[in-house]
DOVEX-43768 format. One record per atom (N, C-alpha, C): residue in one letter; x, z, y. Coordinates in steps of 0.02 Angstrom, whole numbers, plus 50000, padded with zeros to 5 digits. Atoms other than C-alpha are relative to their C-alpha. Layout:
// residues N
AXZY/...
// end
This chain:
// residues 85
M500144994949943/M489105156152077/M500805000550035/N499124998749945/N490695162852187/N500155007549964/V499764993250017/V491575177952117/V500855001450009/G499384999049979/G493355185852170/G500515002649953/I499384996650045/I494915189452083/I500505001350061/A499544996649963/A496135202052139/A500675000649962/Y499264997750028/Y498095205252090/Y500505000650034/A499384996649951/A499545214652157/A500555002449954/R499504995849995/R501115218152137/R500215001650043/P499744994349956/P502415229652246/P500154993650067/N499865003049951/N502875212952338/N499604994150026/A500605005350005/A501305203352337/A499185001449983/Q500794998950016/Q499405203852347/Q499624994250004/V500525006950021/V497975189252295/V499295002149994/W500764997849986/W496235191152339/W499874992150014/K500155006649978/K495435174352333/K499184999349960/N500745000550026/N493515169352301/N499994991549949/I499805006150054/I493275154552162/I499054999249981/E500425001350028/E491715145552120/E500214999049930/I500065000750051/I491375147951926/I499114998149957/P500865001550011/P489825141451821/P499655005449975/D500134995950025/D488595151751754/D500145002049932/G499924998950054/G488865161251604/G500775001649982/A499545000850002/A490635161651639/A500275007849992/T499774992750006/T491755178651576/T500575000750030/V499334997549961/V493155187951640/V500734994249993/M499505001650017/M494455178351547/M499874991350043/D500205006149951/D493595160951633/D500265000850060/V499734996849909/V493835169751819/V500894998249975/I499044998749985/I495865172551778/I499954993150002/E499855007450058/E496025154851682/E499724995350087/A500185005249931/A495125144851846/A500415003250061/S499555000449935/S496035154951975/S500844998250013/G499145001349997/G497745149451936/G500425004250002/L499574995549989/L498455165251939/L500615003149953/L499644999350057/L499255165051763/L500634994650015/N499585003649991/N500295150551829/N500405002750056/D499634995249948/D500735159251995/D500525007249996/F499624993250009/F501135175351908/F500165000749942/P499715000850075/P502135171951744/P499995008249968/E500034993050005/E502255191551730/E499335003249976/I500674998450004/I500335192551702/I499914997349924/D500174998450060/D500015197051514/D499255001449999/V500685001450014/V498175193651473/V499885004249946/G499944997750077/G498535203851305/G500265007550015/A499834996149991/A499355216351373/A499935004250084/N500294998049917/N498735219351582/N499095001549989/K500704997450004/K497065228551580/K499764997450066/V500285004949957/V495855219551674/V499245004150013/G500814994549984/G494085227751766/G499764996250041/I500425002149978/I492895221651861/I499525006450067/F500024995349938/F492555230852043/F500015008049986/G499614994750022/G493865244051955/G499705004949928/T500144997550063/T493055246151804/T500214996449951/I499745003950049/I494015242851650/I499294994549945/A500605002350036/A493005228251566/A500474993749938/K499655003550014/K493535215651424/K499954993550006/L499815004849984/L494095198851425/L499344994450006/D500585002250009/D492405192651361/D499345001550027/K500384997949967/K491415201251471/K499634993350042/P500065005549954/P490265189051584/P499955002850063/V499864999249935/V490325189451760/V499354999850039/K500685001749978/K488895191151887/K500414995650068/D499765001949930/D488945180552072/D500125008150033/G499404995149981/G490005191852176/G500325007349984/D499534994850039/D490835201252055/D500874998250022/R499175001249989/R492775203552091/R500345004449926/V499444999650064/V493965202751927/V500645001550027/E499234997849959/E495585213551963/E500494999549937/I499544999750082/I497115211351835/I500445005050021/Y499524993349993/Y498095228551832/Y500624999249969/R499324999450026/R499835229551835/R500195006649963/P499594995750023/P500685241651729/P500385006750030/I499424995649975/I501185257251796/I500295004049994/H499164997250037/H502815266351769/H499655007149973/P500174994750044/P502615281251641/P500205004750064/D499834994249954/D503515292151784/D499784998950074/A500235002649947/A502595285451927/A500115006350042/E499944993449961/E502355303552012/E500685002050007/L499334995849970/L504205307952003/L500494992750025/L499715005049954/L504865290752079/L499965001450075/E500244997849923/E505365292652261/E499524995350021/K500325001249947/K504305290752385/K500144995950050/R499365002349948/R504565276452506/R499354998750053/T500185000749962/T503955275052673/T500054995450056/
// end
């Protein structure tokens, strides 16, 4: 089945589609994507993950067409940080 995976940091965004076997989980998609090698700051134990904007557990099965997302932590005082234009 074909699924997407997305990850963004302030200076880089990645969104790619990969083929994954039926029955694959969110963690399977993350591992198969290669993002853990490309972005060593990703810690699947600490970063939240989701499917189409809804938080999901690593062992959640994915469906054809799903988009797995890896979320980076938001600064606790983000609303106080200077806005950049």
